[in-house]
Every structure is written in structure tokens, then in C-alpha cells.
Backbone as CSV, one residue per row, in Angstrom:
resi,resn,N_x,N_y,N_z,CA_x,CA_y,CA_z,C_x,C_y,C_z
1,MET,-0.771,15.581,0.465,0.509,15.264,1.056,0.789,16.286,2.150
2,LYS,1.300,15.813,3.270,1.531,16.661,4.436,3.019,16.982,4.574
3,SER,3.346,18.258,4.730,4.736,18.671,4.919,5.135,18.469,6.374
4,THR,6.357,17.933,6.571,6.863,17.739,7.933,7.734,18.910,8.360
5,GLY,8.174,19.709,7.406,9.077,20.814,7.721,10.514,20.363,7.895
6,ILE,10.787,19.093,7.682,12.132,18.538,7.839,12.848,18.601,6.490
7,VAL,14.076,19.111,6.506,14.891,19.185,5.292,16.197,18.448,5.558
8,ARG,16.589,17.596,4.642,17.848,16.858,4.761,18.630,17.010,3.461
9,LYS,19.957,17.061,3.568,20.819,17.131,2.397,21.219,15.727,1.964
10,VAL,21.442,15.572,0.672,21.942,14.321,0.115,23.457,14.312,0.307
11,ASP,24.000,13.212,0.862,25.452,13.159,1.067,26.165,12.772,-0.232
12,HIS,27.498,12.694,-0.190,28.294,12.431,-1.398,28.040,11.051,-1.991
13,LEU,27.425,10.141,-1.241,27.069,8.815,-1.751,25.603,8.735,-2.196
14,GLY,24.894,9.873,-2.141,23.499,9.902,-2.581,22.507,9.475,-1.517
15,ARG,22.933,9.424,-0.259,22.065,8.969,0.829,21.356,10.142,1.503
16,ILE,20.175,9.841,2.021,19.405,10.789,2.821,18.996,10.062,4.092
17,VAL,19.143,10.712,5.232,18.750,10.109,6.500,17.267,10.400,6.748
18,VAL,16.504,9.348,7.017,15.101,9.512,7.406,15.102,9.730,8.915
19,PRO,14.596,10.869,9.377,14.650,11.186,10.810,14.006,10.110,11.688
20,LYS,14.600,9.952,12.868,14.154,8.940,13.820,12.666,9.067,14.140
21,GLU,12.180,10.302,14.294,10.769,10.517,14.638,9.856,9.952,13.548
22,LEU,10.227,10.144,12.291,9.432,9.609,11.181,9.510,8.093,11.130
23,ARG,10.719,7.555,11.308,10.863,6.090,11.290,10.027,5.463,12.393
24,ARG,10.038,6.084,13.561,9.266,5.555,14.686,7.770,5.621,14.391
25,SER,7.288,6.763,13.909,5.848,6.929,13.680,5.347,6.070,12.517
26,LEU,6.235,5.742,11.566,5.837,4.922,10.412,6.240,3.460,10.569
27,ASN,6.749,3.106,11.762,7.161,1.731,12.062,8.187,1.213,11.053
28,ILE,9.182,2.043,10.755,10.279,1.650,9.874,11.482,1.360,10.754
29,ASN,11.950,0.116,10.704,13.053,-0.316,11.549,14.313,-0.530,10.718
30,GLU,15.455,-0.616,11.409,16.725,-0.871,10.741,16.602,-2.147,9.916
31,ASN,17.106,-2.106,8.697,17.101,-3.226,7.743,15.742,-3.525,7.116
32,ASP,14.716,-2.727,7.406,13.435,-2.906,6.714,13.609,-2.540,5.248
33,PRO,13.075,-3.340,4.343,13.172,-2.978,2.920,12.242,-1.809,2.608
34,MET,12.727,-0.888,1.783,11.944,0.269,1.373,11.784,0.232,-0.139
35,GLU,10.596,0.613,-0.590,10.303,0.666,-2.017,10.384,2.122,-2.460
36,VAL,10.919,2.359,-3.653,11.093,3.719,-4.163,10.200,3.908,-5.383
37,PHE,9.387,4.977,-5.357,8.507,5.322,-6.467,8.864,6.718,-6.956
38,VAL,8.561,6.999,-8.215,8.747,8.329,-8.777,7.411,8.779,-9.344
39,ASP,7.000,9.998,-8.977,5.768,10.601,-9.470,6.113,12.006,-9.949
40,GLY,6.345,12.137,-11.244,6.804,13.425,-11.762,8.180,13.726,-11.194
41,GLU,8.287,14.828,-10.448,9.559,15.192,-9.827,9.627,14.764,-8.366
42,LYS,8.668,13.989,-7.913,8.638,13.548,-6.515,9.232,12.149,-6.393
43,VAL,10.004,11.935,-5.346,10.503,10.610,-4.985,9.724,10.186,-3.756
44,ILE,9.095,9.026,-3.830,8.256,8.542,-2.732,8.862,7.262,-2.181
45,LEU,9.093,7.243,-0.863,9.597,6.057,-0.180,8.439,5.410,0.568
46,GLN,8.357,4.103,0.482,7.293,3.381,1.174,7.870,2.075,1.704
47,LYS,7.471,1.723,2.909,7.912,0.449,3.471,7.419,-0.658,2.540
48,TYR,8.322,-1.532,2.143,8.000,-2.600,1.193,7.047,-3.612,1.812
49,ARG,6.009,-3.953,1.075,5.056,-4.987,1.492,5.053,-6.069,0.422
50,PRO,5.376,-7.294,0.794,5.362,-8.368,-0.202,3.998,-8.466,-0.893
51,ALA,4.013,-8.875,-2.132,2.806,-8.899,-2.952,1.701,-9.780,-2.369
52,LYS,2.021,-10.792,-1.651,1.011,-11.707,-1.126,0.700,-11.462,0.352
53,GLU,0.863,-10.213,0.825,0.572,-9.874,2.217,-0.888,-9.480,2.348
54,CYS,-1.601,-10.121,3.278,-3.013,-9.821,3.519,-3.157,-8.399,4.041
55,LEU,-4.039,-7.644,3.427,-4.277,-6.256,3.805,-4.862,-6.145,5.211
56,VAL,-5.615,-7.144,5.645,-6.286,-7.108,6.948,-5.413,-7.680,8.059
57,THR,-4.847,-8.863,7.845,-4.103,-9.552,8.911,-2.593,-9.383,8.828
58,GLY,-2.078,-9.005,7.657,-0.633,-8.894,7.464,0.028,-10.232,7.195
59,GLU,-0.769,-11.302,7.139,-0.252,-12.645,6.899,0.301,-12.745,5.478
60,ILE,1.491,-13.330,5.350,2.111,-13.531,4.042,2.020,-15.013,3.708
61,ASP,1.333,-15.312,2.615,1.112,-16.708,2.248,0.790,-16.779,0.765
62,ASP,1.333,-17.781,0.085,1.026,-17.960,-1.341,-0.432,-18.319,-1.571
63,GLU,-1.138,-18.746,-0.530,-2.562,-19.088,-0.644,-3.458,-17.850,-0.604
64,ASN,-2.915,-16.690,-0.210,-3.708,-15.458,-0.183,-4.202,-15.158,-1.586
65,LYS,-5.398,-14.573,-1.675,-6.014,-14.302,-2.971,-6.072,-12.807,-3.230
66,GLU,-5.921,-12.462,-4.517,-5.996,-11.056,-4.923,-7.381,-10.784,-5.486
67,TYR,-7.993,-9.699,-5.008,-9.335,-9.304,-5.437,-9.267,-7.979,-6.189
68,ALA,-10.416,-7.455,-6.576,-10.516,-6.221,-7.355,-9.653,-5.119,-6.757
69,GLY,-8.993,-4.380,-7.622,-8.176,-3.258,-7.165,-6.862,-3.675,-6.537
70,GLY,-6.480,-4.955,-6.674,-5.206,-5.414,-6.121,-5.235,-5.699,-4.638
71,ILE,-6.435,-5.831,-4.054,-6.555,-6.122,-2.622,-6.208,-7.593,-2.393
72,VAL,-5.260,-7.850,-1.502,-4.839,-9.216,-1.182,-5.381,-9.576,0.187
73,LEU,-6.059,-10.733,0.267,-6.646,-11.182,1.534,-6.328,-12.650,1.784
74,SER,-6.047,-12.971,3.045,-5.961,-14.365,3.466,-7.389,-14.825,3.732
75,GLN,-7.574,-16.105,3.947,-8.925,-16.593,4.257,-9.436,-15.952,5.541
76,GLN,-8.562,-15.853,6.542,-8.949,-15.230,7.815,-9.289,-13.757,7.606
77,GLY,-8.504,-13.060,6.814,-8.760,-11.650,6.541,-10.061,-11.452,5.792
78,ALA,-10.338,-12.330,4.812,-11.592,-12.255,4.046,-12.778,-12.510,4.966
79,ASP,-12.663,-13.501,5.861,-13.748,-13.800,6.803,-14.005,-12.614,7.731
80,GLN,-12.928,-12.013,8.234,-13.056,-10.869,9.137,-13.693,-9.682,8.415
81,LEU,-13.269,-9.417,7.193,-13.826,-8.316,6.413,-15.299,-8.550,6.107
82,LEU,-15.650,-9.768,5.726,-17.041,-10.109,5.430,-17.918,-9.916,6.670
83,LYS,-17.439,-10.356,7.823,-18.184,-10.201,9.069,-18.423,-8.721,9.375
84,GLU,-17.375,-7.903,9.235,-17.507,-6.468,9.517,-18.450,-5.788,8.526
85,LEU,-18.404,-6.194,7.272,-19.319,-5.623,6.268,-20.761,-5.996,6.569
86,GLN,-20.993,-7.256,6.948,-22.349,-7.697,7.286,-22.880,-6.939,8.499
87,GLU,-22.019,-6.752,9.512,-22.439,-5.989,10.702,-22.777,-4.546,10.336
88,ALA,-21.967,-3.943,9.472,-22.209,-2.559,9.060,-23.518,-2.431,8.285
89,LEU,-23.794,-3.407,7.430,-25.035,-3.387,6.646,-26.256,-3.615,7.532
90,ASN,-26.112,-4.437,8.551,-27.232,-4.712,9.466,-27.569,-3.508,10.326
91,LYS,-26.600,-2.610,10.540,-26.840,-1.421,11.343,-27.610,-0.355,10.573
92,GLN,-27.632,-0.470,9.265,-28.298,0.565,8.441,-29.784,0.431,8.472
């Protein structure tokens, strides 16, 4: 985990402002849903990704399939990944 050196106080309503520079670099926009995780004493915020979002294309579709390790791929994403894997293997 990388420290940013940024410190923010929690306000009286329990809110913390995520600095603009971080939102910009992580592509977090106003009204984007955020997911909250807890790991021991750490609170982790992550931009919410719907369960059926293709890891390769970002396409959200109920037809997307889940593979080993929770990897979700659309048909286009699976085809693209297969092509890249075949090219990588042929270079060896």
C-alpha cells in the first residue's frame, strides 16, 4: 500500500473528503458509487464495479460469464484475452 501523505479529518457527520487529485487519478466522479471494505483496522474505499462487468472491456451484461477466481468476461473480452494469450505463447 502506498502512502499519499494526505490527512483528512472526519467531520461531525462522519464524512471524509477524498482530495480532487486522487479522484481525478482514480477516475472517481461525482455520484460514482463507492464500495467500502474493512481489513482489520483499515477502511478501504473502491469504486464500485457491478458483478457482471467484463474485466477486459468493461461491458456490463447478464450474458457475461464468471471464470476461475471470479474473473468476469464478455464474449468479446474472452475472445480478446484468448487472442493475446495465443500471441504471447507463439512468441516464446
